[in-house]
C-alpha positions in Angstrom: -83.5 134.5 -131.6 -79.6 132.8 -131.8 -79.0 129.6 -133.3 -77.7 128.4 -130.1 -80.5 127.0 -128.6 -79.3 126.2 -124.8 -78.1 129.6 -124.8 -81.3 131.3 -125.4 -82.9 128.8 -122.7 -80.4 129.8 -120.1 -81.6 133.4 -120.8 -85.4 132.8 -120.2 -84.5 131.2 -116.8 -86.7 132.4 -113.9 -89.8 133.1 -116.4 -91.5 129.4 -116.3 -94.1 130.2 -113.5 -94.7 133.5 -115.0 -95.5 132.1 -118.2 -97.3 129.1 -117.0 -99.3 131.1 -115.0 -100.4 133.3 -118.2 -100.6 130.5 -120.8 -100.9 126.8 -119.3 -102.2 126.6 -115.5 -102.4 129.4 -113.5 -104.2 127.2 -110.5 -101.0 124.8 -110.7 -99.0 127.6 -110.2 -100.5 128.9 -107.7 -100.7 126.0 -105.6 -97.0 125.6 -106.2 -96.3 128.9 -104.7 -98.2 128.6 -101.9 -96.5 125.2 -100.3 -93.1 126.7 -101.3 -92.5 124.2 -104.6 -91.8 127.1 -107.5 -88.2 126.4 -107.5 -85.9 127.0 -110.3 -84.7 123.3 -111.4 -81.8 123.5 -113.6 -80.6 120.2 -113.9 -81.6 116.4 -113.1 -79.7 113.6 -112.5 -80.9 110.2 -111.1 -83.5 110.9 -108.4 -81.8 114.2 -107.5 -82.7 117.7 -108.9 -80.5 120.8 -108.7 -81.8 124.5 -108.7 -79.6 127.5 -110.0 -78.0 128.1 -106.4 -76.5 124.5 -106.6 -79.2 123.1 -103.7 -79.7 119.8 -104.0 -83.3 118.0 -103.6 -84.5 114.5 -103.6 -87.7 113.6 -106.0 -89.6 111.2 -104.2 -92.3 110.9 -107.2 -92.6 107.2 -107.7 -94.8 104.9 -109.9 -94.6 106.2 -113.0 -92.3 103.7 -115.5 -90.8 106.8 -117.0 -88.9 107.3 -113.9 -87.7 103.9 -113.2 -84.1 104.4 -114.3 -84.2 108.2 -113.2 -83.5 111.3 -114.9 -80.5 111.5 -117.9 -79.7 107.6 -117.0 -75.8 107.6 -118.6 -76.7 104.5 -120.8 -80.1 105.5 -122.3 -78.2 108.9 -122.8 -75.5 107.3 -124.5 -77.5 105.2 -126.8 -80.0 108.5 -127.8 -76.8 110.4 -128.7 -75.4 107.3 -130.9 -78.8 107.4 -132.9 -79.4 110.9 -133.3 -75.7 111.1 -134.7 -76.7 108.3 -137.2 -79.5 110.4 -138.7 -81.6 107.1 -138.8 -84.8 107.4 -140.7 -87.9 107.9 -138.3 -91.5 107.7 -138.4 -91.5 106.2 -142.1 -95.4 105.5 -143.1 -94.6 102.6 -145.5 -91.8 100.6 -143.8 -91.5 98.4 -140.6 -89.0 100.1 -138.1 -86.0 97.5 -137.1 -86.4 99.0 -133.5 -89.9 99.0 -133.0 -89.4 95.1 -133.9 -86.7 94.7 -131.8 -88.1 96.1 -129.0 -91.2 93.8 -129.7 -89.1 90.4 -129.9 -87.5 91.5 -126.5 -91.0 92.1 -124.9 -92.3 89.0 -125.9 -89.5 86.8 -124.8 -90.9 87.3 -121.7 -94.4 86.3 -122.5 -94.4 83.9 -124.9 -92.7 80.4 -124.9 -91.0 78.6 -127.8 -93.9 76.6 -128.6 -95.7 79.8 -129.2 -98.0 79.6 -126.6 -98.8 82.8 -124.3 -98.8 86.8 -125.6 -96.8 86.7 -128.9 -97.6 90.1 -130.5 -97.3 93.8 -129.2 -99.3 97.0 -129.8 -97.2 100.3 -129.2 -99.0 103.5 -127.9 -97.6 106.4 -125.9 -99.2 106.4 -122.7 -101.1 104.5 -120.3 -104.2 105.9 -121.2 -103.8 105.2 -124.8 -103.1 101.8 -123.8 -106.4 101.2 -121.8 -108.3 103.0 -124.9 -106.7 100.1 -127.2 -108.1 97.2 -124.7 -111.4 98.6 -125.1 -111.2 98.6 -128.5 -109.2 95.4 -128.8 -112.1 93.8 -126.4 -115.0 95.1 -128.2 -113.9 93.9 -131.5 -112.8 90.6 -130.7 -115.7 89.6 -128.4 -118.4 91.5 -130.1 -119.7 92.8 -126.7 -120.1 96.0 -125.3 -120.0 96.6 -121.8 -116.7 96.7 -119.7 -116.5 96.3 -116.0 -113.9 98.2 -113.6 -113.5 98.7 -110.2 -114.4 101.7 -107.8 -111.8 104.2 -106.6 -109.9 103.0 -110.2 -107.7 105.2 -112.5 -107.2 104.4 -115.7 -106.4 107.5 -117.7 -108.1 110.9 -118.5 -108.8 110.4 -122.3 -112.5 109.8 -123.0 -112.6 106.1 -122.8 -110.4 105.6 -119.9 -112.2 108.2 -117.9 -115.3 106.5 -118.5 -113.6 103.8 -116.2 -112.1 105.7 -113.5 -113.7 104.8 -110.1 -114.2 108.3 -108.4 -116.9 110.7 -109.7 -115.0 113.8 -109.4 -112.8 113.0 -112.3 -115.7 112.8 -114.5 -117.7 115.9 -113.2 -118.4 118.8 -115.6 -117.4 116.7 -119.0 -120.8 115.3 -119.7 -121.7 112.0 -121.1 -118.8 109.4 -121.7 -118.8 106.0 -123.4 -122.0 104.3 -122.7 -121.6 100.2 -121.7 -119.6 100.7 -118.5 -120.2 99.0 -115.0 -118.4 99.3 -111.8 -118.0 96.5 -109.3 -116.6 96.8 -105.6 -112.5 96.5 -105.5 -111.2 92.8 -104.2 -114.9 91.5 -104.6 -115.4 88.4 -106.4 -118.9 87.9 -105.7 -119.8 91.5 -107.4 -117.7 90.4 -110.1 -119.1 87.3 -110.8 -122.4 89.0 -111.0 -121.3 91.9 -113.1 -119.9 88.6 -115.3 -123.2 86.6 -114.9 -125.4 87.5 -118.3 -122.0 86.9 -120.3 -122.3 90.1 -122.4 -119.0 91.8 -120.8 -116.3 92.4 -123.3 -113.3 92.9 -120.5 -112.4 93.5 -117.1 -110.1 96.2 -116.3 -108.3 96.1 -113.0 -105.6 98.0 -111.2 -103.5 95.0 -108.8 -102.7 98.5 -106.9 -104.8 101.3 -107.1 -102.8 104.4 -107.6 -105.5 106.5 -106.1 -106.5 104.4 -103.2 -103.3 102.6 -102.7 -105.1 99.4 -102.0 -104.0 95.9 -103.0 -105.8 92.7 -104.7 -106.0 90.1 -102.3 -104.2 87.2 -102.4 -105.8 84.7 -105.1 -108.0 87.5 -106.2 -106.6 87.6 -110.2 -106.4 84.3 -110.5 -110.1 83.8 -109.8 -111.0 86.8 -111.8 -109.3 85.5 -114.9 -110.9 82.1 -114.3 -114.4 84.0 -114.3 -113.3 86.1 -117.3 -112.8 82.9 -119.2 -115.9 81.3 -118.3 -118.0 84.3 -119.4 -116.0 85.0 -122.6 -114.5 88.4 -121.4 -111.0 89.7 -121.6 -109.3 90.1 -118.4 -106.8 93.5 -118.7 -104.4 93.9 -116.0 -103.0 97.3 -116.9 -100.4 95.8 -119.0 -101.6 92.5 -121.0 -104.9 90.8 -121.5 -106.4 87.8 -122.9 -109.2 87.9 -125.6 -111.2 84.9 -126.0 -109.8 81.5 -126.1 -107.7 81.9 -129.0 -106.6 85.7 -129.7 -104.2 87.1 -127.6 -102.9 91.0 -127.2 -100.3 92.8 -125.0 -100.9 96.5 -124.8 -97.8 98.7 -123.8 -97.0 102.4 -124.8 -93.8 103.0 -126.5 -92.0 104.5 -123.8 -93.5 102.7 -119.9 -96.6 102.3 -118.6 -98.1 105.0 -117.0 -97.2 103.1 -113.6 -94.1 100.8 -113.1 
């Protein structure tokens, strides 16, 4: 193989759908070909995609935080090129990363007051589902309780813990037993939530303010009242991005790049 990687990639163009059909996901390839989406994109710029013939396509995919700035944003690209050119040390196990510390400082500047009140620490993960997995562990460890409450029609990820909190059965079919100690309540139903919290055995209540699969939005005043009920019951309230654990311990769960939703 030539040492010019991009030249080698250019010679492979046109093989992607056959490769995925044979080695990755043939059903997805069949779907793309059926609806005429089996294009050969060769360039991305912001929200636009370009095929090898120069045709331009507007990509309307939204909701994933990774796309908030569009593809190949010039400022992001410039910084990445500078970092790569510096040959900076990366993933040094016995060291504290300066870049991670600076990002954490910037994030907490929006969540923590100068007096120290608010969310002052960050736990980095790589995806939305990992953030939910971390929230489950933090909540259970800090509260000493087991149960996690979630809403019907929710979507929180596809790893085992997060999958256990998805509100649609078709996501969980054929995967066997998932994590125990979970309970669903009706979305936007404060009475149902209060009943689930009544025994004070709930570690956390996890909710999407905008449900990614049903597109339903929380009612006015719902989150504030849900937070009050969680505090009364000694449970954490995780709004897919931040949670408070108990009266004193506080945690932020965010992935290293972006939330799974913007």
